C-alpha positions as CSV (number, residue, x, y, z in Angstrom):
1,M,6.9,-23.3,-30.2
2,K,2.9,-23.3,-28.8
3,R,3.3,-25.0,-25.9
4,N,0.9,-25.0,-23.4
5,I,0.5,-22.4,-21.2
6,L,-0.7,-22.9,-16.9
7,I,-0.8,-19.6,-15.3
8,F,-1.6,-19.5,-11.4
9,V,-2.2,-16.2,-9.8
10,L,-3.3,-16.2,-6.2
11,D,-4.1,-12.9,-4.6
12,Q,-1.7,-11.5,-1.5
13,L,0.8,-13.8,-0.9
14,S,4.0,-12.6,0.4
15,A,6.9,-14.6,-1.1
16,R,7.7,-13.8,2.1
17,A,5.5,-16.5,3.7
18,L,6.8,-19.4,1.6
19,D,9.2,-21.6,3.2
20,I,10.9,-21.8,-0.8
21,Y,11.6,-18.3,0.3
22,D,12.8,-18.9,3.5
23,G,9.8,-18.0,5.4
24,Q,6.8,-19.9,7.3
25,F,4.6,-21.5,5.6
26,H,5.4,-24.8,3.5
27,M,3.3,-25.6,1.1
28,D,2.7,-29.1,-0.4
29,A,1.0,-28.3,-4.4
30,I,3.5,-25.0,-4.1
31,N,6.7,-26.3,-3.1
32,A,6.0,-29.5,-6.0
33,L,6.4,-26.7,-8.4
34,A,9.1,-25.1,-7.1
35,D,10.6,-28.8,-7.4
36,D,10.0,-29.3,-10.5
37,G,11.1,-25.8,-12.0
38,V,13.3,-22.3,-10.9
39,T,12.3,-19.9,-8.3
40,V,13.1,-16.1,-9.6
41,S,14.6,-14.9,-5.7
42,D,13.2,-11.5,-6.4
43,C,10.4,-10.8,-8.8
44,Y,8.6,-7.6,-7.2
45,T,4.9,-6.4,-7.9
46,P,4.4,-3.3,-9.7
47,Y,1.8,-2.0,-7.2
48,P,0.8,-3.6,-4.1
49,L,-2.5,-3.5,-4.3
50,C,-5.1,-5.7,-6.8
51,Q,-6.7,-3.4,-9.1
52,P,-3.6,-1.8,-10.0
53,A,-1.3,-4.8,-10.0
54,R,-3.6,-6.9,-12.2
55,A,-4.1,-4.5,-14.4
56,A,-0.3,-4.6,-15.1
57,L,0.8,-7.6,-15.4
58,W,-1.7,-8.4,-18.1
59,T,-1.1,-5.2,-20.6
60,G,3.3,-5.4,-18.8
61,R,2.4,-1.3,-19.1
62,Y,3.5,0.4,-15.8
63,P,0.3,1.1,-13.7
64,H,0.7,4.6,-14.2
65,R,1.0,4.2,-18.1
66,N,-2.4,2.2,-17.7
67,G,-4.2,4.2,-15.6
68,V,-4.9,2.2,-13.8
69,W,-3.5,3.2,-10.3
70,S,-6.7,2.0,-7.7
71,N,-10.0,-0.4,-6.7
72,G,-12.2,2.7,-7.7
73,R,-14.6,4.5,-5.2
74,Q,-13.6,7.4,-4.8
75,C,-11.2,7.3,-7.2
76,P,-12.8,5.7,-10.3
77,I,-10.3,4.7,-13.1
78,T,-10.9,4.3,-16.6
79,P,-10.7,1.2,-18.5
80,I,-8.1,0.8,-20.6
81,D,-9.1,0.9,-23.9
82,S,-7.6,-0.7,-27.3
83,S,-4.8,0.9,-27.9
84,F,-3.0,-0.8,-25.0
85,P,-1.1,-4.6,-25.6
86,A,-3.1,-7.1,-23.6
87,L,-1.3,-10.2,-23.0
88,G,-4.6,-12.5,-23.9
89,E,-5.6,-11.1,-26.7
90,A,-1.8,-11.2,-28.1
91,F,-2.1,-15.0,-27.6
92,A,-5.5,-15.2,-29.1
93,D,-4.8,-13.5,-32.2
94,V,-2.2,-16.1,-33.2
95,G,-4.7,-19.1,-32.4
96,Y,-4.4,-19.8,-28.5
97,E,-7.2,-20.9,-26.9
98,T,-7.2,-18.5,-24.4
99,R,-8.7,-18.8,-20.8
100,H,-9.8,-17.4,-17.4
101,F,-11.0,-18.7,-14.3
102,G,-11.8,-16.7,-11.2
103,K,-10.9,-12.8,-10.1
104,K,-10.3,-10.5,-12.3
105,H,-10.6,-6.7,-10.9
106,D,-8.8,-5.6,-14.4
107,G,-9.3,-2.5,-15.1
108,G,-10.8,-4.4,-18.6
109,A,-6.8,-5.9,-19.3
110,L,-7.6,-9.5,-19.3
111,R,-8.8,-8.1,-22.9
112,G,-9.0,-11.5,-25.6
113,F,-9.2,-14.0,-22.5
114,I,-12.7,-16.2,-22.7
115,S,-13.2,-15.5,-18.9
116,S,-16.0,-17.1,-16.3
117,E,-17.8,-15.7,-14.5
118,E,-17.6,-14.5,-10.8
119,K,-20.0,-16.2,-8.4
120,E,-19.8,-17.8,-5.6
121,K,-20.2,-21.6,-4.4
122,K,-21.1,-21.3,0.1
123,I,-19.6,-24.3,1.2
124,P,-19.0,-25.1,5.1
125,D,-17.1,-23.4,7.6
126,E,-13.7,-26.8,8.1
127,C,-12.8,-24.6,11.0
128,E,-14.6,-22.4,13.8
129,A,-11.2,-20.1,13.6
130,Y,-11.4,-19.7,10.0
131,P,-14.4,-18.7,8.9
132,F,-14.9,-18.8,5.5
133,N,-16.3,-15.4,3.2
134,M,-17.1,-14.5,-0.4
135,D,-13.6,-15.1,-1.3
136,T,-13.7,-18.4,-0.8
137,Y,-16.7,-19.1,-1.6
138,A,-15.4,-17.7,-5.3
139,D,-12.6,-20.0,-5.4
140,A,-14.8,-23.3,-5.2
141,Y,-17.2,-21.6,-7.9
142,T,-13.9,-21.1,-9.5
143,M,-12.2,-24.9,-8.5
144,D,-16.1,-26.4,-10.3
145,E,-16.0,-24.4,-13.5
146,V,-11.7,-25.3,-14.0
147,L,-12.3,-28.8,-13.4
148,S,-15.5,-29.3,-15.8
149,Y,-13.4,-27.1,-18.0
150,L,-10.7,-29.6,-18.4
151,K,-13.0,-32.5,-17.6
152,D,-15.1,-31.9,-21.6
153,R,-12.6,-30.0,-23.2
154,Q,-12.3,-30.7,-27.4
155,D,-10.4,-27.8,-28.3
156,E,-7.3,-28.8,-30.1
157,R,-5.7,-25.6,-29.7
158,P,-2.7,-24.5,-27.6
159,L,-4.3,-23.3,-24.5
160,L,-3.2,-20.3,-22.3
161,M,-5.0,-20.9,-19.4
162,V,-4.9,-18.9,-16.4
163,V,-6.4,-19.6,-12.8
164,D,-7.1,-16.5,-10.8
165,L,-7.3,-17.8,-7.3
166,I,-8.6,-15.0,-4.1
167,N,-7.3,-16.9,-1.4
168,P,-5.3,-15.9,0.9
169,H,-7.1,-13.1,0.3
170,N,-10.3,-14.5,3.4
171,I,-8.2,-13.2,5.6
172,C,-9.5,-9.3,5.2
173,G,-12.4,-11.1,6.4
174,W,-11.1,-13.1,8.9
175,I,-10.1,-9.3,10.5
176,G,-13.5,-7.6,10.5
177,K,-14.6,-10.3,12.7
178,N,-12.2,-10.7,15.3
179,K,-11.5,-6.3,15.0
180,G,-11.1,-5.0,18.0
181,A,-9.4,-6.6,21.7
182,H,-10.8,-10.3,21.4
183,K,-9.8,-13.5,22.4
184,D,-9.0,-16.5,19.8
185,V,-10.4,-19.0,18.9
186,E,-8.4,-21.8,19.6
187,T,-7.2,-24.4,17.2
188,G,-4.7,-27.0,19.7
189,E,-2.2,-26.2,17.1
190,E,0.7,-24.5,17.9
191,L,1.2,-21.1,16.0
192,P,3.6,-19.1,14.1
193,E,6.3,-16.9,15.3
194,L,6.1,-13.3,15.3
195,P,8.0,-11.8,12.5
196,P,11.8,-10.3,13.7
197,N,10.0,-6.9,12.7
198,F,7.4,-7.0,14.4
199,H,7.8,-4.6,17.1
200,F,7.8,-1.4,15.4
201,D,10.9,0.4,17.1
202,D,12.3,2.9,13.8
203,I,8.4,4.8,13.2
204,A,9.5,7.8,13.9
205,S,12.1,7.9,11.5
206,R,8.7,6.6,9.0
207,P,6.8,9.6,6.0
208,L,3.8,10.5,7.2
209,P,1.5,7.9,5.6
210,V,3.5,4.8,6.8
211,Q,3.1,6.4,10.2
212,Y,-0.3,6.8,10.3
213,L,-1.0,3.9,7.7
214,C,-3.6,2.9,11.1
215,C,-5.7,6.2,9.8
216,S,-6.8,5.5,6.1
217,H,-6.1,0.9,5.9
218,V,-9.4,0.1,7.3
219,R,-7.8,-3.5,8.3
220,Q,-4.9,-1.9,10.5
221,G,-7.7,0.1,12.2
222,Q,-8.9,-2.7,13.3
223,T,-6.3,-4.5,14.9
224,S,-5.2,-1.5,17.5
225,E,-6.2,-3.3,20.5
226,W,-4.2,-6.1,19.5
227,N,-2.5,-8.5,21.5
228,E,1.0,-10.4,20.0
229,D,-1.8,-13.5,20.3
230,N,-3.9,-12.1,18.6
231,F,-2.0,-11.2,15.4
232,R,0.6,-14.9,16.1
233,H,-3.1,-16.3,15.8
234,Y,-3.9,-13.5,12.3
235,L,-0.6,-15.6,10.9
236,A,-2.0,-18.9,11.6
237,A,-5.1,-18.0,9.9
238,Y,-3.1,-16.5,6.9
239,R,-1.5,-20.4,6.7
240,Y,-5.2,-21.4,6.8
241,Y,-6.4,-20.1,3.8
242,L,-3.0,-20.1,1.9
243,S,-3.4,-23.7,2.9
244,C,-6.9,-23.3,1.0
245,A,-5.3,-22.2,-2.3
246,D,-2.8,-23.9,-2.5
247,R,-5.4,-27.1,-2.9
248,C,-7.2,-26.1,-5.8
249,V,-3.2,-25.9,-7.5
250,A,-2.7,-29.1,-6.4
251,K,-6.4,-30.7,-8.1
252,T,-6.0,-28.0,-10.9
253,I,-2.9,-29.9,-11.6
254,E,-4.2,-33.2,-11.3
255,A,-7.0,-32.3,-14.2
256,Y,-4.8,-30.9,-16.7
257,K,-2.6,-33.7,-16.7
258,E,-5.7,-35.8,-16.3
259,A,-6.7,-33.8,-19.6
260,G,-3.4,-34.6,-21.4
261,L,-2.2,-31.0,-21.0
262,W,0.8,-31.8,-19.1
263,D,3.4,-32.5,-21.9
264,D,5.9,-29.9,-22.8
265,S,3.2,-27.7,-20.8
266,L,5.0,-24.4,-19.2
267,I,3.5,-23.8,-15.5
268,V,3.5,-20.1,-13.9
269,F,2.8,-20.0,-10.3
270,T,2.4,-16.2,-9.1
271,S,0.5,-13.3,-6.8
272,D,-0.5,-10.4,-8.0
273,H,1.3,-8.2,-4.5
274,G,1.7,-9.1,-1.1
275,D,0.9,-9.7,2.5
276,N,1.6,-7.5,5.1
277,I,2.1,-10.7,7.6
278,T,2.2,-9.0,11.0
279,A,5.7,-7.2,10.3
280,R,5.2,-3.4,12.4
281,R,2.5,-4.9,13.4
282,S,0.8,-4.4,10.0
283,V,-1.4,-6.2,8.6
284,T,-2.7,-6.6,4.9
285,K,-1.4,-4.2,2.3
286,Q,-2.0,-0.4,2.3
287,V,0.6,2.8,0.9
288,T,3.6,0.9,2.3
289,L,6.1,-0.3,0.4
290,Y,8.1,-2.7,2.2
291,E,9.9,-6.1,1.2
292,E,6.4,-8.2,2.6
293,V,3.8,-6.0,0.6
294,T,5.8,-6.2,-3.0
295,K,8.1,-8.6,-3.3
296,V,5.9,-12.2,-5.2
297,P,6.6,-15.4,-5.3
298,L,8.0,-16.2,-9.5
299,I,8.0,-20.3,-10.5
300,F,8.5,-21.4,-13.6
301,S,7.1,-25.2,-13.7
302,G,6.5,-27.9,-15.8
303,P,8.0,-29.7,-18.5
304,A,9.3,-26.8,-20.7
305,V,11.5,-26.0,-18.5
306,K,15.2,-27.2,-18.2
307,E,16.3,-26.8,-14.7
308,K,14.5,-28.5,-11.4
309,G,14.5,-27.1,-8.2
310,V,16.5,-23.8,-9.0
311,M,16.7,-20.3,-7.4
312,K,17.4,-17.8,-10.3
313,N,18.8,-14.9,-8.0
314,G,18.4,-11.1,-9.9
315,L,16.3,-8.8,-10.2
316,S,13.0,-9.3,-11.8
317,S,9.4,-7.9,-11.9
318,L,5.6,-8.9,-13.1
319,L,5.9,-7.0,-15.9
320,D,8.2,-9.2,-17.4
321,L,5.3,-12.0,-17.0
322,F,4.1,-10.5,-20.9
323,P,7.5,-10.4,-22.5
324,T,8.5,-13.5,-22.1
325,L,5.3,-15.9,-22.8
326,L,5.8,-14.6,-25.6
327,S,8.9,-15.3,-26.2
328,V,9.4,-18.6,-24.9
329,S,6.2,-19.1,-27.2
330,G,8.4,-17.8,-30.1
331,L,6.1,-14.5,-31.0
332,P,7.1,-11.0,-31.5
333,A,8.4,-8.6,-28.8
334,D,6.6,-6.0,-28.2
335,S,8.1,-2.3,-27.9
336,R,4.9,-1.6,-26.5
337,L,6.3,-3.5,-23.2
338,D,7.9,-1.8,-20.0
339,G,9.2,-5.1,-18.4
340,C,12.1,-7.7,-19.7
341,D,12.1,-10.9,-21.0
342,I,13.5,-13.7,-18.3
343,S,12.7,-16.4,-20.4
344,A,16.5,-17.5,-19.7
345,V,15.5,-18.7,-16.8
346,I,13.2,-20.9,-18.3
347,N,16.6,-22.4,-20.5
348,G,18.7,-23.3,-18.2
349,G,20.2,-19.9,-18.2
350,D,20.0,-16.7,-15.5
351,L,18.2,-13.1,-14.9
352,P,19.2,-10.4,-17.1
353,Q,21.7,-7.4,-15.0
354,R,19.1,-4.5,-14.9
355,R,19.7,-1.2,-13.1
356,Y,16.7,-1.2,-11.4
357,I,12.8,-2.6,-10.8
358,T,10.3,-0.1,-8.9
359,S,7.1,-0.4,-7.4
360,E,4.7,2.4,-7.3
361,W,1.6,3.7,-4.5
362,Y,-0.9,6.0,-5.5
363,T,-4.7,5.6,-3.4
364,E,-6.3,2.5,-2.8
365,W,-10.0,3.7,-2.7
366,G,-9.2,7.5,-2.8
367,Y,-10.4,8.5,0.8
368,T,-6.9,9.1,1.6
369,I,-4.3,10.1,-1.5
370,S,-0.2,9.4,-0.9
371,P,1.9,9.7,-3.5
372,G,4.9,6.4,-2.6
373,R,7.8,4.9,-5.0
374,M,10.3,2.3,-4.6
375,I,13.6,2.2,-6.4
376,R,15.7,-1.0,-5.8
377,S,18.8,-1.6,-7.1
378,G,20.7,-3.9,-6.3
379,N,20.9,-4.5,-2.6
380,I,19.8,-0.9,-1.8
381,K,15.8,0.1,-1.7
382,Y,14.9,3.7,-2.1
383,M,11.4,4.9,-0.8
384,K,10.1,7.8,-1.7
385,Y,6.5,10.1,-0.8
386,L,6.0,13.1,-1.5
387,E,3.9,14.1,1.9
388,G,6.6,15.6,4.3
389,N,8.5,15.0,1.2
390,G,9.6,11.9,3.6
391,E,12.5,9.8,2.2
392,E,13.4,5.9,2.5
393,L,16.8,4.0,2.6
394,Y,17.2,0.3,3.1
395,D,20.2,-1.9,2.8
396,T,18.3,-5.0,2.3
397,A,22.0,-7.5,2.5
398,K,22.3,-6.6,6.7
399,D,19.1,-5.2,7.4
400,P,17.2,-7.9,4.9
401,Y,13.7,-6.7,7.7
402,E,14.0,-2.7,6.7
403,M,14.0,-2.4,10.9
404,R,16.2,0.9,9.9
405,N,15.7,3.1,8.3
406,L,19.0,4.7,6.8
407,V,18.3,8.1,4.8
408,H,19.7,10.0,8.0
409,D,23.2,7.5,8.0
410,P,26.5,9.5,7.4
411,G,27.7,6.4,6.4
412,Y,25.4,6.3,3.3
413,K,25.6,9.2,2.4
414,D,26.3,8.3,-1.4
415,E,24.3,4.8,-1.6
416,L,21.5,7.4,-0.8
417,D,22.1,10.4,-3.7
418,R,22.5,7.5,-6.3
419,M,19.9,5.9,-5.5
420,R,18.0,9.7,-5.5
421,T,20.2,10.2,-8.7
422,L,18.8,6.5,-10.1
423,F,14.9,7.5,-9.4
424,S,15.7,11.4,-11.5
425,E,16.6,8.7,-14.3
426,Y,13.6,6.3,-13.7
427,I,11.0,9.3,-13.1
428,E,12.4,10.2,-17.3
429,E,12.7,6.9,-18.4
430,S,9.4,5.5,-18.1
431,E,7.1,9.3,-17.8
432,D,6.6,9.0,-14.4
433,P,4.2,11.9,-13.5
434,F,4.3,11.1,-9.6
435,Y,6.0,14.9,-8.6
436,S,2.4,16.3,-10.4
437,L,0.2,14.6,-8.2
438,Q,-1.2,15.8,-5.1
439,V,-1.6,14.1,-1.9
440,K,-5.0,14.4,-0.4
441,V,-5.3,13.5,4.0
442,D,-7.4,15.1,6.1
443,P,-5.4,17.3,8.4
444,R,-7.0,15.1,11.3
445,W,-5.4,11.2,10.3
446,R,-2.3,12.2,11.5
447,E,-3.0,14.0,15.0
448,H,-3.0,10.9,17.2
449,K,0.1,10.1,19.4
450,L,2.6,7.7,17.2
451,G,2.1,4.0,17.1
452,Y,-0.6,1.8,15.2
453,E,-1.5,0.3,18.3
454,N,-2.6,4.7,19.6
455,H,-5.5,4.9,16.9
456,T,-9.0,5.2,18.3
457,G,-12.1,5.6,15.8
458,P,-13.0,5.3,12.6
459,T,-10.4,5.4,9.0
460,A,-10.6,7.4,6.4
461,P,-13.2,5.1,4.9
462,E,-15.3,4.5,7.2
463,V,-16.3,8.2,7.8
């Protein structure tokens, strides 16, 4: 059935931030989508960074297969060529109108979509404490384009439409405005609570790239002098910028219904990757593969969904979106895709059982290269970094905040051996060149006393 499909992709939204995933923040439009559909409990990004995650989403291929492993600069990527599948192309080829609005940063994977321009519309700040920057300005322009298109649409073909919002990514610029020791602008609102894993008591047991995240990541380095209240203000700012995106979702849904597109539509809501949301005194994302940055929301909503207000437990990936949309639209499966068809949850069923789910890391900009991998099987998560042969192991049922690395715990030796074996199987099955990759880190970025609060001076990208 060629039903209309509307996809929302936000930038840097951690599932752990939302109250539907037991987080702190209630968002009216996002919660309404969850109430009108099915929420997937454990969906992971293939790579917790913008361009690699988006390229993987739109091609349905692992980042190490499609070759998009960074955001560019010192590690430029080759745009994906026509030999790779592309979601927009697959739907355009069978008669869909395929429209994309907003952020691209896709490595060429949006092939097949008619995409709006990426421009900005400067709008006044609403609150002194939370200034807008180019991210919110871009979303303002995107919303003008979306609402204008829906008001004037004449095309009678089934529609695949993507609204790609940048917020809550405005939080990155907010850090720059508040870097170093500072006094935050008070708003009179109650500040969010810091998470249980705010204090990084187990840092000495973590791999080197994690221990020295503050040296490779500009935004993390800018928080080295922050106190606990500064981090709580960070969470308040994150909540605010997320609310800006939530308002955009609400406006889009309203206009989509007014355009007569709602009946039998499938609405998909997700994000490219998460945000550390102050876990381990960390902000935004880089290097680490913890739940805050790898687990993203995934909601299937709207008239096409058989059950309402349901949470489906099980492992899934953003790679699953491509094969799932082919399935629910009655299109042939594509054997080249790395994800799974999880359309059963849309039709009232459960998620398929799978042996594992993965996420990977290589570099952000190429100034430091710290290849890492995460694999989860059931409740057990295993991470591996090439630098220093670093390993991490967590039981997410007993330690959901990943506060204690179990690699050296004798009680988890059997689980560690099992995960090491499973990781080797994944490497072979996915043709992942992980062990052939090279680490690139200047020794000066591994010198200061452990603790992100002990970082001084510039970070690697700033030198």
